[in-house]
ZAMARGU-4260 file (C-alpha; in steps of 0.2 Angstrom, whole numbers, plus 5000, padded with zeros to 4 digits):
<rodrens>
0) 4994/5074/4865 | 5007/5088/4863 | 5019/5092/4877 | 5031/5107/4878 | 5049/5102/4880
5) 5050/5110/4898 | 5037/5097/4903 | 5046/5082/4896 | 5047/5074/4913 | 5028/5072/4913
10) 5030/5058/4900 | 5037/5041/4900 | 5041/5032/4884 | 5041/5014/4880 | 5048/5012/4862
15) 5043/4998/4850 | 5057/4985/4849 | 5058/4989/4830 | 5056/5008/4829 | 5055/5007/4810
20) 5038/4999/4811 | 5029/5015/4815 | 5036/5032/4820 | 5019/5036/4828 | 5017/5028/4845
25) 5001/5026/4855 | 4998/5038/4869 | 4990/5036/4886 | 4986/5052/4895 | 4978/5053/4912
30) 4973/5069/4921 | 4975/5068/4940 | 4973/5079/4955 | 4985/5077/4970 | 4971/5080/4982
35) 4959/5067/4974 | 4958/5050/4983 | 4952/5042/4966 | 4967/5050/4957 | 4978/5042/4971
40) 4971/5025/4968 | 4973/5027/4949 | 4991/5032/4951 | 4995/5018/4962 | 4988/5005/4950
45) 4996/5012/4935 | 5013/5013/4943 | 5011/4994/4947 | 5007/4991/4929 | 5022/5000/4922
50) 5034/4986/4926 | 5024/4974/4915 | 5023/4985/4899 | 5040/4979/4892 | 5033/4962/4892
55) 5018/4967/4882 | 5019/4965/4863 | 5022/4983/4858 | 5024/4985/4839 | 5020/5004/4838
60) 5027/5010/4855 | 5019/5019/4869 | 5020/5036/4877 | 5012/5039/4894 | 5008/5057/4900
65) 5004/5063/4917 | 4992/5078/4915 | 4990/5089/4930 | 4971/5092/4934 | 4969/5106/4947
70) 4952/5105/4956 | 4949/5122/4963 | 4935/5116/4975 | 4950/5109/4985 | 4960/5125/4989
75) 4976/5117/4992 | 4976/5108/4975 | 4984/5123/4967 | 4998/5124/4979 | 5003/5105/4978
80) 5002/5106/4959 | 5014/5120/4960 | 5026/5110/4970 | 5025/5096/4957 | 5031/5109/4944
85) 5045/5114/4955 | 5050/5095/4956 | 5051/5094/4938 | 5060/5111/4936 | 5073/5108/4949
90) 5074/5089/4952 | 5088/5080/4944 | 5085/5064/4934 | 5094/5049/4943 | 5102/5040/4929
95) 5106/5025/4940 | 5087/5021/4941 | 5076/5015/4927 | 5059/5022/4921 | 5049/5032/4933
100) 5060/5029/4948 | 5073/5040/4941 | 5061/5054/4936 | 5059/5067/4949 | 5042/5073/4943
105) 5035/5055/4945 | 5044/5052/4961 | 5037/5067/4969 | 5020/5064/4962 | 5021/5047/4971
110) 5026/5056/4987 | 5011/5069/4985 | 4999/5055/4984 | 5006/5046/4998 | 5005/5061/5009
115) 4988/5067/5003 | 4981/5067/5020 | 4994/5081/5025 | 4987/5093/5012 | 4968/5090/5013
120) 4955/5104/5015 | 4953/5100/5034 | 4972/5098/5037 | 4976/5115/5029 | 4961/5125/5034
125) 4970/5133/5049 | 4987/5137/5040 | 4993/5151/5029 | 5000/5149/5012 | 5018/5151/5017
130) 5016/5137/5030 | 5009/5125/5016 | 5024/5130/5005 | 5036/5126/5019 | 5029/5109/5021
135) 5029/5106/5002 | 5047/5112/5001 | 5052/5100/5015 | 5044/5086/5005 | 5053/5091/4989
140) 5070/5090/4999 | 5066/5074/5007 | 5060/5065/4991 | 5069/5072/4976 | 5083/5082/4984
145) 5078/5099/4979 | 5086/5112/4991 | 5072/5119/5002 | 5076/5137/5000 | 5077/5136/4981
150) 5060/5127/4981 | 5053/5141/4992 | 5061/5154/4980 | 5050/5146/4966 | 5034/5144/4976
155) 5033/5161/4986 | 5025/5176/4978 | 5035/5188/4968 | 5038/5205/4976 | 5025/5219/4971
160) 5033/5232/4959 | 5026/5247/4949 | 5023/5235/4935 | 5012/5223/4945 | 5005/5235/4958
165) 4988/5226/4958 | 4996/5213/4970 | 4992/5198/4959 | 5010/5195/4956 | 5010/5176/4956
170) 5026/5165/4958 | 5039/5158/4947 | 5028/5143/4941 | 5012/5152/4938 | 5014/5152/4919
175) 5017/5134/4919 | 5002/5131/4930 | 4991/5141/4918 | 4997/5130/4904 | 4991/5114/4912
180) 4974/5122/4916 | 4972/5128/4898 | 4977/5111/4891 | 4964/5102/4902 | 4950/5115/4896
185) 4955/5112/4878 | 4953/5093/4881 | 4936/5096/4889 | 4942/5087/4905 | 4932/5092/4920
190) 4935/5079/4934 | 4949/5068/4940 | 4954/5055/4936 | 4951/5056/4917 | 4960/5045/4904
195) 4963/5047/4886 | 4969/5034/4873 | 4977/5042/4857 | 4969/5058/4861 | 4951/5052/4864
200) 4943/5051/4882 | 4941/5033/4887 | 4927/5032/4900 | 4929/5013/4902 | 4945/5016/4911
205) 4942/5016/4930 | 4952/5021/4945 | 4947/5004/4952 | 4957/4995/4939 | 4971/4985/4947
210) 4987/4980/4939 | 4980/4965/4930 | 4966/4975/4922 | 4978/4988/4916 | 4989/4974/4908
215) 4974/4967/4900 | 4969/4984/4893 | 4986/4989/4887 | 4989/4972/4879 | 4973/4974/4869
220) 4976/4992/4864 | 4994/4991/4859 | 4990/4977/4847 | 4979/4990/4837 | 4987/5001/4823
</rodrens>
């Protein structure tokens, strides 16, 4: 359930009305891949449910964490997840909007799922890495206002030097990407979507759940201490 401060935008918080009841909120985590249609369905439904959480009795509070689950059998998965990390790093929180709508990581995640067909295996098979990065940088600019050249500066490979002469130089978000890969491995998460409630995988949760099913689930779970 831990989340380094640099990934704070991966989380949404719904505090208890009386924070003195419990300093330890419940936590819902879900591992999603931007190239997975079932993850897209899951994300769409959970977004619809978020608006109803403030009306659910919530004596302990709730944290929701989006975990990035890279699935390497889809080659573009790594690249789109890198772009999401750039959205968090360079995107600015919109204080005029509430909840996820002011959070650049969540806004860009929504855009990636909506544009999933642009980054499928079939769509990207004939283009180079730079071309994919160009299109992702354009989407970053259009959705969360990140300057396109600054986005490309984060995504493009570093220059080869004497210290990294092997050529495996990575880019500016490589270390952050590795953290998310390691976190999923430690949690024994293998596929997307996978959801955890208070640190335990809950296999009852399904990508087919609609808003009403999510509200039903959260109402029951939040009542438990």
